[in-house]
N, C-alpha and C positions, 0 to 999 in steps of 0.2 A: 201507741200500742201496735205491735207488729202481728199481723195475721197471715198464716200460711194455710192454704188448703191444697190438699192432694186428693184427686178422685181416680179410682181405678175400677176395673171390671167393666160392665156394660157389654153389650153384644159384641162390638169390635174389640174391646179389651185394651184400648189405647189409654195409657195414663195421662192425666192432666194435672199441672200443678201451677199456682199463682201465689203471689205474696204481695201484700201491701202494707204501708205504714199509715196509720190513721192520722198522725200529726199534721196539722195544716189543712186538712181536707174539710170542706164545708159540710160533709156528712158524718163527720168523725163521731159525734155523739150517737147517732143512729147505729153506726158500725160497732161501736163499743158497747152499746146496749144489746145488740144481737150477739156479739162474742160473749158477754157476760152470761146471756140466757143459755147458750150452747154449753159453756163450760159447766153451768149449773144442772144441766141435764145429763151430764156425763154418768153412764151407767143406768140410766133411767129405763132404757129398753133393751130388747134383744139386738145384738150387733151381728147375728148370724147371716142376715140378708137372704137374698133369693138368687137363683141361678140367672145369670145375665144382668143382675142388678148392680148398681153402683155402690162402691164402698168409699167411704170418706175418712180422711184424717185431718183434723184441724188443730193448728198449733197456735195458741195465743201467747205471745211472748215466749215463756219456758213450759207451758202446760199444754199437753196433747190429749185430745179426745178423738175416739173413733166411732163411727156409726154406719149404718148401711140401709139402702132402700129394702123394702118399701115403707117402712115405718120411720120417717124423719119428720120432725116438727117443722112448723112455719119458720121458727127462728132459725133452725139448722138450713132449711132450704134458702131462706133470704140471705143469710151470711155467705153460704157456698156460691150462690148465684152472683153476688156482688163482688166477692173476691175474685172469682174465675173470670168475670166480665171486666173488671177494672184494674186487676192486679197485674203484675209483670212476671 
């Protein structure tokens, strides 16, 4: 599974993007669980965000969802953090 995360906004406004492939990773099952949960939450909450808050775009294979601070779920936060930390 290929997961791409883009983050924009924030106080400084610098966009950040990272992507990773779960195949062969020891944590693949956890990343895929988080990705499935994030896709299932698509449209569950307001995407409007707040001034100086982050906006996220997560693409899992060919499906993209968007969400914004401050109302992001544990799964959304976990997936974003791991992909931005470990992805290229």
